[in-house]
CHARMM internal coordinates of N, CA and C (Angstrom, degrees):
IC EDIT
DIST 1 N 1 CA 1.4525
DIST 1 CA 1 C 1.5304
ANGL 1 N 1 CA 1 C 108.99
DIST 1 C 2 N 1.2959
ANGL 1 CA 1 C 2 N 114.20
DIHE 1 N 1 CA 1 C 2 N 146.98
DIST 2 N 2 CA 1.4605
ANGL 1 C 2 N 2 CA 121.90
DIHE 1 CA 1 C 2 N 2 CA 179.33
DIST 2 CA 2 C 1.5276
ANGL 2 N 2 CA 2 C 110.01
DIHE 1 C 2 N 2 CA 2 C -127.05
DIST 2 C 3 N 1.3030
ANGL 2 CA 2 C 3 N 115.62
DIHE 2 N 2 CA 2 C 3 N 153.85
DIST 3 N 3 CA 1.4562
ANGL 2 C 3 N 3 CA 121.65
DIHE 2 CA 2 C 3 N 3 CA 169.27
DIST 3 CA 3 C 1.5172
ANGL 3 N 3 CA 3 C 106.01
DIHE 2 C 3 N 3 CA 3 C -101.62
DIST 3 C 4 N 1.3162
ANGL 3 CA 3 C 4 N 116.00
DIHE 3 N 3 CA 3 C 4 N 114.89
DIST 4 N 4 CA 1.4630
ANGL 3 C 4 N 4 CA 121.87
DIHE 3 CA 3 C 4 N 4 CA 177.94
DIST 4 CA 4 C 1.5266
ANGL 4 N 4 CA 4 C 107.47
DIHE 3 C 4 N 4 CA 4 C -96.69
DIST 4 C 5 N 1.3023
ANGL 4 CA 4 C 5 N 116.17
DIHE 4 N 4 CA 4 C 5 N 138.01
DIST 5 N 5 CA 1.4563
ANGL 4 C 5 N 5 CA 122.76
DIHE 4 CA 4 C 5 N 5 CA 173.83
DIST 5 CA 5 C 1.5236
ANGL 5 N 5 CA 5 C 106.74
DIHE 4 C 5 N 5 CA 5 C -124.56
DIST 5 C 6 N 1.3152
ANGL 5 CA 5 C 6 N 115.47
DIHE 5 N 5 CA 5 C 6 N 145.82
DIST 6 N 6 CA 1.4700
ANGL 5 C 6 N 6 CA 119.28
DIHE 5 CA 5 C 6 N 6 CA 179.45
DIST 6 CA 6 C 1.5286
ANGL 6 N 6 CA 6 C 109.83
DIHE 5 C 6 N 6 CA 6 C -156.43
DIST 6 C 7 N 1.3142
ANGL 6 CA 6 C 7 N 114.69
DIHE 6 N 6 CA 6 C 7 N 149.68
DIST 7 N 7 CA 1.4575
ANGL 6 C 7 N 7 CA 121.85
DIHE 6 CA 6 C 7 N 7 CA 167.58
DIST 7 CA 7 C 1.5214
ANGL 7 N 7 CA 7 C 104.89
DIHE 6 C 7 N 7 CA 7 C -110.36
DIST 7 C 8 N 1.3291
ANGL 7 CA 7 C 8 N 114.35
DIHE 7 N 7 CA 7 C 8 N 120.23
DIST 8 N 8 CA 1.4655
ANGL 7 C 8 N 8 CA 118.37
DIHE 7 CA 7 C 8 N 8 CA 179.48
DIST 8 CA 8 C 1.5290
ANGL 8 N 8 CA 8 C 109.65
DIHE 7 C 8 N 8 CA 8 C -122.20
DIST 8 C 9 N 1.3046
ANGL 8 CA 8 C 9 N 114.73
DIHE 8 N 8 CA 8 C 9 N 159.03
DIST 9 N 9 CA 1.4562
ANGL 8 C 9 N 9 CA 122.03
DIHE 8 CA 8 C 9 N 9 CA 175.18
DIST 9 CA 9 C 1.5149
ANGL 9 N 9 CA 9 C 106.78
DIHE 8 C 9 N 9 CA 9 C -121.34
DIST 9 C 10 N 1.3505
ANGL 9 CA 9 C 10 N 116.18
DIHE 9 N 9 CA 9 C 10 N 125.45
DIST 10 N 10 CA 1.4681
ANGL 9 C 10 N 10 CA 120.26
DIHE 9 CA 9 C 10 N 10 CA -175.94
DIST 10 CA 10 C 1.5250
ANGL 10 N 10 CA 10 C 113.65
DIHE 9 C 10 N 10 CA 10 C -102.93
DIST 10 C 11 N 1.3221
ANGL 10 CA 10 C 11 N 116.82
DIHE 10 N 10 CA 10 C 11 N 13.67
DIST 11 N 11 CA 1.4681
ANGL 10 C 11 N 11 CA 120.40
DIHE 10 CA 10 C 11 N 11 CA -178.75
DIST 11 CA 11 C 1.5139
ANGL 11 N 11 CA 11 C 112.21
DIHE 10 C 11 N 11 CA 11 C 98.40
DIST 11 C 12 N 1.3336
ANGL 11 CA 11 C 12 N 117.18
DIHE 11 N 11 CA 11 C 12 N -17.20
DIST 12 N 12 CA 1.4657
ANGL 11 C 12 N 12 CA 121.77
DIHE 11 CA 11 C 12 N 12 CA 178.67
DIST 12 CA 12 C 1.5205
ANGL 12 N 12 CA 12 C 111.73
DIHE 11 C 12 N 12 CA 12 C -118.03
DIST 12 C 13 N 1.3303
ANGL 12 CA 12 C 13 N 116.39
DIHE 12 N 12 CA 12 C 13 N -43.96
DIST 13 N 13 CA 1.4577
ANGL 12 C 13 N 13 CA 120.17
DIHE 12 CA 12 C 13 N 13 CA -178.96
DIST 13 CA 13 C 1.5249
ANGL 13 N 13 CA 13 C 110.39
DIHE 12 C 13 N 13 CA 13 C -157.28
DIST 13 C 14 N 1.3413
ANGL 13 CA 13 C 14 N 114.77
DIHE 13 N 13 CA 13 C 14 N 168.65
DIST 14 N 14 CA 1.4639
ANGL 13 C 14 N 14 CA 120.22
DIHE 13 CA 13 C 14 N 14 CA 177.03
DIST 14 CA 14 C 1.5224
ANGL 14 N 14 CA 14 C 109.42
DIHE 13 C 14 N 14 CA 14 C -88.34
DIST 14 C 15 N 1.3306
ANGL 14 CA 14 C 15 N 115.01
DIHE 14 N 14 CA 14 C 15 N 150.29
DIST 15 N 15 CA 1.4668
ANGL 14 C 15 N 15 CA 122.46
DIHE 14 CA 14 C 15 N 15 CA 177.74
DIST 15 CA 15 C 1.5147
ANGL 15 N 15 CA 15 C 108.55
DIHE 14 C 15 N 15 CA 15 C -132.05
DIST 15 C 16 N 1.3436
ANGL 15 CA 15 C 16 N 116.21
DIHE 15 N 15 CA 15 C 16 N 136.64
DIST 16 N 16 CA 1.4596
ANGL 15 C 16 N 16 CA 121.46
DIHE 15 CA 15 C 16 N 16 CA 170.53
DIST 16 CA 16 C 1.5111
ANGL 16 N 16 CA 16 C 106.10
DIHE 15 C 16 N 16 CA 16 C -97.09
DIST 16 C 17 N 1.3253
ANGL 16 CA 16 C 17 N 117.01
DIHE 16 N 16 CA 16 C 17 N 121.27
DIST 17 N 17 CA 1.4577
ANGL 16 C 17 N 17 CA 123.36
DIHE 16 CA 16 C 17 N 17 CA -174.22
DIST 17 CA 17 C 1.5232
ANGL 17 N 17 CA 17 C 108.88
DIHE 16 C 17 N 17 CA 17 C -116.55
DIST 17 C 18 N 1.3273
ANGL 17 CA 17 C 18 N 116.33
DIHE 17 N 17 CA 17 C 18 N 138.49
DIST 18 N 18 CA 1.4631
ANGL 17 C 18 N 18 CA 122.69
DIHE 17 CA 17 C 18 N 18 CA 169.75
DIST 18 CA 18 C 1.5261
ANGL 18 N 18 CA 18 C 106.53
DIHE 17 C 18 N 18 CA 18 C -131.68
DIST 18 C 19 N 1.3313
ANGL 18 CA 18 C 19 N 116.33
DIHE 18 N 18 CA 18 C 19 N 130.66
DIST 19 N 19 CA 1.4634
ANGL 18 C 19 N 19 CA 120.16
DIHE 18 CA 18 C 19 N 19 CA -177.24
DIST 19 CA 19 C 1.5265
ANGL 19 N 19 CA 19 C 108.91
DIHE 18 C 19 N 19 CA 19 C -150.77
DIST 19 C 20 N 1.3235
ANGL 19 CA 19 C 20 N 116.51
DIHE 19 N 19 CA 19 C 20 N 137.25
DIST 20 N 20 CA 1.4615
ANGL 19 C 20 N 20 CA 120.84
DIHE 19 CA 19 C 20 N 20 CA 176.03
DIST 20 CA 20 C 1.5233
ANGL 20 N 20 CA 20 C 108.43
DIHE 19 C 20 N 20 CA 20 C -89.79
DIST 20 C 21 N 1.3319
ANGL 20 CA 20 C 21 N 116.41
DIHE 20 N 20 CA 20 C 21 N 123.42
DIST 21 N 21 CA 1.4666
ANGL 20 C 21 N 21 CA 123.03
DIHE 20 CA 20 C 21 N 21 CA -178.48
DIST 21 CA 21 C 1.5245
ANGL 21 N 21 CA 21 C 109.60
DIHE 20 C 21 N 21 CA 21 C -142.31
DIST 21 C 22 N 1.3200
ANGL 21 CA 21 C 22 N 114.67
DIHE 21 N 21 CA 21 C 22 N 162.41
DIST 22 N 22 CA 1.4729
ANGL 21 C 22 N 22 CA 119.73
DIHE 21 CA 21 C 22 N 22 CA 178.97
DIST 22 CA 22 C 1.5321
ANGL 22 N 22 CA 22 C 112.64
DIHE 21 C 22 N 22 CA 22 C -83.57
DIST 22 C 23 N 1.3286
ANGL 22 CA 22 C 23 N 116.47
DIHE 22 N 22 CA 22 C 23 N -34.51
DIST 23 N 23 CA 1.4667
ANGL 22 C 23 N 23 CA 120.02
DIHE 22 CA 22 C 23 N 23 CA -173.80
DIST 23 CA 23 C 1.5357
ANGL 23 N 23 CA 23 C 111.15
DIHE 22 C 23 N 23 CA 23 C -139.89
DIST 23 C 24 N 1.3204
ANGL 23 CA 23 C 24 N 115.23
DIHE 23 N 23 CA 23 C 24 N 165.34
DIST 24 N 24 CA 1.4670
ANGL 23 C 24 N 24 CA 120.96
DIHE 23 CA 23 C 24 N 24 CA 174.44
DIST 24 CA 24 C 1.5260
ANGL 24 N 24 CA 24 C 110.68
DIHE 23 C 24 N 24 CA 24 C -58.90
DIST 24 C 25 N 1.3230
ANGL 24 CA 24 C 25 N 115.84
DIHE 24 N 24 CA 24 C 25 N -40.81
DIST 25 N 25 CA 1.4670
ANGL 24 C 25 N 25 CA 121.13
DIHE 24 CA 24 C 25 N 25 CA -178.81
DIST 25 CA 25 C 1.5247
ANGL 25 N 25 CA 25 C 111.01
DIHE 24 C 25 N 25 CA 25 C -63.54
DIST 25 C 26 N 1.3284
ANGL 25 CA 25 C 26 N 116.83
DIHE 25 N 25 CA 25 C 26 N -40.77
DIST 26 N 26 CA 1.4617
ANGL 25 C 26 N 26 CA 120.79
DIHE 25 CA 25 C 26 N 26 CA 178.42
DIST 26 CA 26 C 1.5303
ANGL 26 N 26 CA 26 C 110.35
DIHE 25 C 26 N 26 CA 26 C -62.93
DIST 26 C 27 N 1.3337
ANGL 26 CA 26 C 27 N 116.41
DIHE 26 N 26 CA 26 C 27 N -40.63
DIST 27 N 27 CA 1.4641
ANGL 26 C 27 N 27 CA 119.73
DIHE 26 CA 26 C 27 N 27 CA 178.96
DIST 27 CA 27 C 1.5321
ANGL 27 N 27 CA 27 C 110.57
DIHE 26 C 27 N 27 CA 27 C -67.09
DIST 27 C 28 N 1.3135
ANGL 27 CA 27 C 28 N 117.44
DIHE 27 N 27 CA 27 C 28 N -42.62
DIST 28 N 28 CA 1.4652
ANGL 27 C 28 N 28 CA 120.94
DIHE 27 CA 27 C 28 N 28 CA 178.74
DIST 28 CA 28 C 1.5260
ANGL 28 N 28 CA 28 C 110.33
DIHE 27 C 28 N 28 CA 28 C -61.60
DIST 28 C 29 N 1.3216
ANGL 28 CA 28 C 29 N 117.08
DIHE 28 N 28 CA 28 C 29 N -39.56
DIST 29 N 29 CA 1.4756
ANGL 28 C 29 N 29 CA 121.19
DIHE 28 CA 28 C 29 N 29 CA 177.43
DIST 29 CA 29 C 1.5242
ANGL 29 N 29 CA 29 C 111.19
DIHE 28 C 29 N 29 CA 29 C -64.43
DIST 29 C 30 N 1.3395
ANGL 29 CA 29 C 30 N 115.92
DIHE 29 N 29 CA 29 C 30 N -40.22
DIST 30 N 30 CA 1.4618
ANGL 29 C 30 N 30 CA 120.40
DIHE 29 CA 29 C 30 N 30 CA 177.43
DIST 30 CA 30 C 1.5264
ANGL 30 N 30 CA 30 C 110.18
DIHE 29 C 30 N 30 CA 30 C -59.72
DIST 30 C 31 N 1.3450
ANGL 30 CA 30 C 31 N 117.00
DIHE 30 N 30 CA 30 C 31 N -48.58
DIST 31 N 31 CA 1.4618
ANGL 30 C 31 N 31 CA 120.92
DIHE 30 CA 30 C 31 N 31 CA 179.68
DIST 31 CA 31 C 1.5232
ANGL 31 N 31 CA 31 C 111.58
DIHE 30 C 31 N 31 CA 31 C -59.98
DIST 31 C 32 N 1.3211
ANGL 31 CA 31 C 32 N 115.43
DIHE 31 N 31 CA 31 C 32 N -42.02
DIST 32 N 32 CA 1.4722
ANGL 31 C 32 N 32 CA 120.20
DIHE 31 CA 31 C 32 N 32 CA -179.72
DIST 32 CA 32 C 1.5377
ANGL 32 N 32 CA 32 C 111.11
DIHE 31 C 32 N 32 CA 32 C -62.91
DIST 32 C 33 N 1.3376
ANGL 32 CA 32 C 33 N 116.31
DIHE 32 N 32 CA 32 C 33 N -43.19
DIST 33 N 33 CA 1.4741
ANGL 32 C 33 N 33 CA 120.47
DIHE 32 CA 32 C 33 N 33 CA 178.97
DIST 33 CA 33 C 1.5243
ANGL 33 N 33 CA 33 C 111.33
DIHE 32 C 33 N 33 CA 33 C -65.37
DIST 33 C 34 N 1.3290
ANGL 33 CA 33 C 34 N 117.76
DIHE 33 N 33 CA 33 C 34 N -41.60
DIST 34 N 34 CA 1.4582
ANGL 33 C 34 N 34 CA 121.67
DIHE 33 CA 33 C 34 N 34 CA -174.66
DIST 34 CA 34 C 1.5296
ANGL 34 N 34 CA 34 C 113.24
DIHE 33 C 34 N 34 CA 34 C -79.07
DIST 34 C 35 N 1.3299
ANGL 34 CA 34 C 35 N 117.54
DIHE 34 N 34 CA 34 C 35 N -35.56
DIST 35 N 35 CA 1.4560
ANGL 34 C 35 N 35 CA 120.44
DIHE 34 CA 34 C 35 N 35 CA -169.94
DIST 35 CA 35 C 1.5239
ANGL 35 N 35 CA 35 C 114.23
DIHE 34 C 35 N 35 CA 35 C -123.51
DIST 35 C 36 N 1.3167
ANGL 35 CA 35 C 36 N 118.24
DIHE 35 N 35 CA 35 C 36 N -7.17
DIST 36 N 36 CA 1.4561
ANGL 35 C 36 N 36 CA 119.18
DIHE 35 CA 35 C 36 N 36 CA -177.81
DIST 36 CA 36 C 1.5115
ANGL 36 N 36 CA 36 C 110.78
DIHE 35 C 36 N 36 CA 36 C 61.42
DIST 36 C 37 N 1.3148
ANGL 36 CA 36 C 37 N 115.82
DIHE 36 N 36 CA 36 C 37 N -130.60
DIST 37 N 37 CA 1.4692
ANGL 36 C 37 N 37 CA 120.80
DIHE 36 CA 36 C 37 N 37 CA 179.83
DIST 37 CA 37 C 1.5292
ANGL 37 N 37 CA 37 C 109.08
DIHE 36 C 37 N 37 CA 37 C -70.10
DIST 37 C 38 N 1.3378
ANGL 37 CA 37 C 38 N 116.93
DIHE 37 N 37 CA 37 C 38 N 125.90
DIST 38 N 38 CA 1.4589
ANGL 37 C 38 N 38 CA 121.50
DIHE 37 CA 37 C 38 N 38 CA -178.63
DIST 38 CA 38 C 1.5140
ANGL 38 N 38 CA 38 C 109.81
DIHE 37 C 38 N 38 CA 38 C -155.23
DIST 38 C 39 N 1.3075
ANGL 38 CA 38 C 39 N 116.29
DIHE 38 N 38 CA 38 C 39 N 164.96
DIST 39 N 39 CA 1.4654
ANGL 38 C 39 N 39 CA 122.99
DIHE 38 CA 38 C 39 N 39 CA 174.63
DIST 39 CA 39 C 1.5236
ANGL 39 N 39 CA 39 C 107.20
DIHE 38 C 39 N 39 CA 39 C -117.65
DIST 39 C 40 N 1.3169
ANGL 39 CA 39 C 40 N 116.30
DIHE 39 N 39 CA 39 C 40 N 126.32
DIST 40 N 40 CA 1.4586
ANGL 39 C 40 N 40 CA 120.81
DIHE 39 CA 39 C 40 N 40 CA 176.77
DIST 40 CA 40 C 1.5152
ANGL 40 N 40 CA 40 C 108.14
DIHE 39 C 40 N 40 CA 40 C -87.49
DIST 40 C 41 N 1.3395
ANGL 40 CA 40 C 41 N 116.71
DIHE 40 N 40 CA 40 C 41 N 116.79
DIST 41 N 41 CA 1.4581
ANGL 40 C 41 N 41 CA 122.04
DIHE 40 CA 40 C 41 N 41 CA -178.10
DIST 41 CA 41 C 1.5260
ANGL 41 N 41 CA 41 C 112.57
DIHE 40 C 41 N 41 CA 41 C -88.51
DIST 41 C 42 N 1.3456
ANGL 41 CA 41 C 42 N 115.82
DIHE 41 N 41 CA 41 C 42 N -27.44
DIST 42 N 42 CA 1.4577
ANGL 41 C 42 N 42 CA 121.42
DIHE 41 CA 41 C 42 N 42 CA -177.95
DIST 42 CA 42 C 1.5206
ANGL 42 N 42 CA 42 C 108.48
DIHE 41 C 42 N 42 CA 42 C -165.25
DIST 42 C 43 N 1.3344
ANGL 42 CA 42 C 43 N 117.07
DIHE 42 N 42 CA 42 C 43 N 145.35
DIST 43 N 43 CA 1.4629
ANGL 42 C 43 N 43 CA 119.46
DIHE 42 CA 42 C 43 N 43 CA 175.80
DIST 43 CA 43 C 1.5324
ANGL 43 N 43 CA 43 C 110.24
DIHE 42 C 43 N 43 CA 43 C -152.11
DIST 43 C 44 N 1.3272
ANGL 43 CA 43 C 44 N 115.25
DIHE 43 N 43 CA 43 C 44 N 158.25
DIST 44 N 44 CA 1.4597
ANGL 43 C 44 N 44 CA 121.23
DIHE 43 CA 43 C 44 N 44 CA 175.34
DIST 44 CA 44 C 1.5216
ANGL 44 N 44 CA 44 C 108.99
DIHE 43 C 44 N 44 CA 44 C -147.50
DIST 44 C 45 N 1.3338
ANGL 44 CA 44 C 45 N 115.11
DIHE 44 N 44 CA 44 C 45 N 162.28
DIST 45 N 45 CA 1.4534
ANGL 44 C 45 N 45 CA 121.79
DIHE 44 CA 44 C 45 N 45 CA -179.07
DIST 45 CA 45 C 1.5159
ANGL 45 N 45 CA 45 C 108.36
DIHE 44 C 45 N 45 CA 45 C -137.72
DIST 45 C 46 N 1.3529
ANGL 45 CA 45 C 46 N 116.36
DIHE 45 N 45 CA 45 C 46 N 126.51
DIST 46 N 46 CA 1.4583
ANGL 45 C 46 N 46 CA 122.56
DIHE 45 CA 45 C 46 N 46 CA 179.22
DIST 46 CA 46 C 1.5140
ANGL 46 N 46 CA 46 C 109.00
DIHE 45 C 46 N 46 CA 46 C -129.94
DIST 46 C 47 N 1.3123
ANGL 46 CA 46 C 47 N 116.38
DIHE 46 N 46 CA 46 C 47 N 152.17
DIST 47 N 47 CA 1.4591
ANGL 46 C 47 N 47 CA 119.20
DIHE 46 CA 46 C 47 N 47 CA 173.59
DIST 47 CA 47 C 1.5173
ANGL 47 N 47 CA 47 C 109.23
DIHE 46 C 47 N 47 CA 47 C -62.92
DIST 47 C 48 N 1.3311
ANGL 47 CA 47 C 48 N 116.42
DIHE 47 N 47 CA 47 C 48 N 139.50
DIST 48 N 48 CA 1.4572
ANGL 47 C 48 N 48 CA 120.53
DIHE 47 CA 47 C 48 N 48 CA 178.48
DIST 48 CA 48 C 1.5219
ANGL 48 N 48 CA 48 C 109.99
DIHE 47 C 48 N 48 CA 48 C -74.73
DIST 48 C 49 N 1.3162
ANGL 48 CA 48 C 49 N 116.16
DIHE 48 N 48 CA 48 C 49 N 164.08
DIST 49 N 49 CA 1.4611
ANGL 48 C 49 N 49 CA 120.95
DIHE 48 CA 48 C 49 N 49 CA 178.60
DIST 49 CA 49 C 1.5214
ANGL 49 N 49 CA 49 C 110.78
DIHE 48 C 49 N 49 CA 49 C -60.40
DIST 49 C 50 N 1.3222
ANGL 49 CA 49 C 50 N 117.47
DIHE 49 N 49 CA 49 C 50 N -36.58
DIST 50 N 50 CA 1.4549
ANGL 49 C 50 N 50 CA 121.63
DIHE 49 CA 49 C 50 N 50 CA 178.46
DIST 50 CA 50 C 1.5229
ANGL 50 N 50 CA 50 C 110.80
DIHE 49 C 50 N 50 CA 50 C -61.40
DIST 50 C 51 N 1.3202
ANGL 50 CA 50 C 51 N 117.07
DIHE 50 N 50 CA 50 C 51 N -43.45
DIST 51 N 51 CA 1.4731
ANGL 50 C 51 N 51 CA 121.35
DIHE 50 CA 50 C 51 N 51 CA 179.28
DIST 51 CA 51 C 1.5193
ANGL 51 N 51 CA 51 C 110.67
DIHE 50 C 51 N 51 CA 51 C -66.40
DIST 51 C 52 N 1.3319
ANGL 51 CA 51 C 52 N 117.01
DIHE 51 N 51 CA 51 C 52 N -41.83
DIST 52 N 52 CA 1.4634
ANGL 51 C 52 N 52 CA 120.32
DIHE 51 CA 51 C 52 N 52 CA 179.65
DIST 52 CA 52 C 1.5299
ANGL 52 N 52 CA 52 C 111.20
DIHE 51 C 52 N 52 CA 52 C -64.12
DIST 52 C 53 N 1.3335
ANGL 52 CA 52 C 53 N 117.19
DIHE 52 N 52 CA 52 C 53 N -39.65
DIST 53 N 53 CA 1.4678
ANGL 52 C 53 N 53 CA 120.71
DIHE 52 CA 52 C 53 N 53 CA 177.76
DIST 53 CA 53 C 1.5321
ANGL 53 N 53 CA 53 C 111.02
DIHE 52 C 53 N 53 CA 53 C -64.99
DIST 53 C 54 N 1.3322
ANGL 53 CA 53 C 54 N 117.01
DIHE 53 N 53 CA 53 C 54 N -39.64
DIST 54 N 54 CA 1.4621
ANGL 53 C 54 N 54 CA 121.01
DIHE 53 CA 53 C 54 N 54 CA 179.05
DIST 54 CA 54 C 1.5335
ANGL 54 N 54 CA 54 C 110.21
DIHE 53 C 54 N 54 CA 54 C -64.52
DIST 54 C 55 N 1.3228
ANGL 54 CA 54 C 55 N 117.52
DIHE 54 N 54 CA 54 C 55 N -40.79
DIST 55 N 55 CA 1.4726
ANGL 54 C 55 N 55 CA 121.04
DIHE 54 CA 54 C 55 N 55 CA 178.12
DIST 55 CA 55 C 1.5182
ANGL 55 N 55 CA 55 C 110.03
DIHE 54 C 55 N 55 CA 55 C -63.93
DIST 55 C 56 N 1.3404
ANGL 55 CA 55 C 56 N 117.12
DIHE 55 N 55 CA 55 C 56 N -45.18
DIST 56 N 56 CA 1.4619
ANGL 55 C 56 N 56 CA 120.98
DIHE 55 CA 55 C 56 N 56 CA 179.95
DIST 56 CA 56 C 1.5269
ANGL 56 N 56 CA 56 C 111.16
DIHE 55 C 56 N 56 CA 56 C -61.86
DIST 56 C 57 N 1.3354
ANGL 56 CA 56 C 57 N 116.89
DIHE 56 N 56 CA 56 C 57 N -41.65
DIST 57 N 57 CA 1.4674
ANGL 56 C 57 N 57 CA 120.60
DIHE 56 CA 56 C 57 N 57 CA 179.13
DIST 57 CA 57 C 1.5227
ANGL 57 N 57 CA 57 C 110.41
DIHE 56 C 57 N 57 CA 57 C -64.73
DIST 57 C 58 N 1.3246
ANGL 57 CA 57 C 58 N 117.53
DIHE 57 N 57 CA 57 C 58 N -40.22
DIST 58 N 58 CA 1.4591
ANGL 57 C 58 N 58 CA 121.48
DIHE 57 CA 57 C 58 N 58 CA 178.71
DIST 58 CA 58 C 1.5237
ANGL 58 N 58 CA 58 C 110.90
DIHE 57 C 58 N 58 CA 58 C -64.47
DIST 58 C 59 N 1.3203
ANGL 58 CA 58 C 59 N 116.93
DIHE 58 N 58 CA 58 C 59 N -42.42
DIST 59 N 59 CA 1.4608
ANGL 58 C 59 N 59 CA 120.41
DIHE 58 CA 58 C 59 N 59 CA 178.54
DIST 59 CA 59 C 1.5244
ANGL 59 N 59 CA 59 C 110.63
DIHE 58 C 59 N 59 CA 59 C -64.16
DIST 59 C 60 N 1.3305
ANGL 59 CA 59 C 60 N 116.91
DIHE 59 N 59 CA 59 C 60 N -38.84
DIST 60 N 60 CA 1.4685
ANGL 59 C 60 N 60 CA 121.03
DIHE 59 CA 59 C 60 N 60 CA 178.71
DIST 60 CA 60 C 1.5348
ANGL 60 N 60 CA 60 C 110.25
DIHE 59 C 60 N 60 CA 60 C -63.73
DIST 60 C 61 N 1.3329
ANGL 60 CA 60 C 61 N 117.42
DIHE 60 N 60 CA 60 C 61 N -43.35
DIST 61 N 61 CA 1.4686
ANGL 60 C 61 N 61 CA 120.74
DIHE 60 CA 60 C 61 N 61 CA 177.63
DIST 61 CA 61 C 1.5171
ANGL 61 N 61 CA 61 C 110.88
DIHE 60 C 61 N 61 CA 61 C -62.32
DIST 61 C 62 N 1.3240
ANGL 61 CA 61 C 62 N 116.90
DIHE 61 N 61 CA 61 C 62 N -43.05
DIST 62 N 62 CA 1.4560
ANGL 61 C 62 N 62 CA 121.47
DIHE 61 CA 61 C 62 N 62 CA 179.49
DIST 62 CA 62 C 1.5284
ANGL 62 N 62 CA 62 C 111.38
DIHE 61 C 62 N 62 CA 62 C -61.91
DIST 62 C 63 N 1.3226
ANGL 62 CA 62 C 63 N 116.76
DIHE 62 N 62 CA 62 C 63 N -41.96
DIST 63 N 63 CA 1.4634
ANGL 62 C 63 N 63 CA 119.72
DIHE 62 CA 62 C 63 N 63 CA 178.49
DIST 63 CA 63 C 1.5262
ANGL 63 N 63 CA 63 C 110.92
DIHE 62 C 63 N 63 CA 63 C -65.41
DIST 63 C 64 N 1.3229
ANGL 63 CA 63 C 64 N 116.89
DIHE 63 N 63 CA 63 C 64 N -39.82
DIST 64 N 64 CA 1.4627
ANGL 63 C 64 N 64 CA 120.18
DIHE 63 CA 63 C 64 N 64 CA 178.50
DIST 64 CA 64 C 1.5163
ANGL 64 N 64 CA 64 C 111.62
DIHE 63 C 64 N 64 CA 64 C -64.52
DIST 64 C 65 N 1.3143
ANGL 64 CA 64 C 65 N 116.39
DIHE 64 N 64 CA 64 C 65 N -30.02
DIST 65 N 65 CA 1.4693
ANGL 64 C 65 N 65 CA 121.52
DIHE 64 CA 64 C 65 N 65 CA 179.96
DIST 65 CA 65 C 1.5315
ANGL 65 N 65 CA 65 C 111.62
DIHE 64 C 65 N 65 CA 65 C -92.50
DIST 65 C 66 N 1.3245
ANGL 65 CA 65 C 66 N 116.94
DIHE 65 N 65 CA 65 C 66 N 2.54
DIST 66 N 66 CA 1.4597
ANGL 65 C 66 N 66 CA 120.33
DIHE 65 CA 65 C 66 N 66 CA -179.81
DIST 66 CA 66 C 1.5153
ANGL 66 N 66 CA 66 C 114.33
DIHE 65 C 66 N 66 CA 66 C 74.84
DIST 66 C 67 N 1.3178
ANGL 66 CA 66 C 67 N 116.76
DIHE 66 N 66 CA 66 C 67 N 26.75
DIST 67 N 67 CA 1.4644
ANGL 66 C 67 N 67 CA 121.20
DIHE 66 CA 66 C 67 N 67 CA -177.68
DIST 67 CA 67 C 1.5150
ANGL 67 N 67 CA 67 C 111.66
DIHE 66 C 67 N 67 CA 67 C -108.72
DIST 67 C 68 N 1.3143
ANGL 67 CA 67 C 68 N 118.47
DIHE 67 N 67 CA 67 C 68 N 51.79
DIST 68 N 68 CA 1.4537
ANGL 67 C 68 N 68 CA 122.16
DIHE 67 CA 67 C 68 N 68 CA -178.91
DIST 68 CA 68 C 1.5299
ANGL 68 N 68 CA 68 C 108.58
DIHE 67 C 68 N 68 CA 68 C -77.73
DIST 68 C 69 N 1.3261
ANGL 68 CA 68 C 69 N 117.15
DIHE 68 N 68 CA 68 C 69 N 103.39
DIST 69 N 69 CA 1.4657
ANGL 68 C 69 N 69 CA 121.95
DIHE 68 CA 68 C 69 N 69 CA -177.51
DIST 69 CA 69 C 1.5084
ANGL 69 N 69 CA 69 C 112.61
DIHE 68 C 69 N 69 CA 69 C -92.36
DIST 69 C 70 N 1.3197
ANGL 69 CA 69 C 70 N 118.89
DIHE 69 N 69 CA 69 C 70 N 3.39
DIST 70 N 70 CA 1.4563
ANGL 69 C 70 N 70 CA 120.31
DIHE 69 CA 69 C 70 N 70 CA -178.85
DIST 70 CA 70 C 1.5138
ANGL 70 N 70 CA 70 C 112.21
DIHE 69 C 70 N 70 CA 70 C -87.84
DIST 70 C 71 N 1.3233
ANGL 70 CA 70 C 71 N 118.66
DIHE 70 N 70 CA 70 C 71 N -11.20
DIST 71 N 71 CA 1.4579
ANGL 70 C 71 N 71 CA 121.23
DIHE 70 CA 70 C 71 N 71 CA -179.92
DIST 71 CA 71 C 1.5263
ANGL 71 N 71 CA 71 C 110.72
DIHE 70 C 71 N 71 CA 71 C -79.78
DIST 71 C 72 N 1.3179
ANGL 71 CA 71 C 72 N 115.47
DIHE 71 N 71 CA 71 C 72 N 138.98
DIST 72 N 72 CA 1.4675
ANGL 71 C 72 N 72 CA 119.78
DIHE 71 CA 71 C 72 N 72 CA 177.15
DIST 72 CA 72 C 1.5256
ANGL 72 N 72 CA 72 C 108.49
DIHE 71 C 72 N 72 CA 72 C -76.39
DIST 72 C 73 N 1.3271
ANGL 72 CA 72 C 73 N 116.14
DIHE 72 N 72 CA 72 C 73 N 145.58
DIST 73 N 73 CA 1.4564
ANGL 72 C 73 N 73 CA 121.51
DIHE 72 CA 72 C 73 N 73 CA -179.39
DIST 73 CA 73 C 1.4958
ANGL 73 N 73 CA 73 C 109.17
DIHE 72 C 73 N 73 CA 73 C -89.32
END
COOR INIT
IC SEED 1 N 1 CA 1 C
IC BUILD
């Protein structure tokens, strides 16, 4: 999951949008449903907190099992 942020213009005013989505396409569909015709002035995509926690938990399990893959050989 990602947190998408965007500044869009809908013909009347600018909107700052934040939405959690799985893909770029899902976010674009969300914007289309909510605002119809719009211009995207700026956007960004970051891993969601849920995804970051899952990565941290996976790394912790790997370390407990002795599977540290971040070390150079």
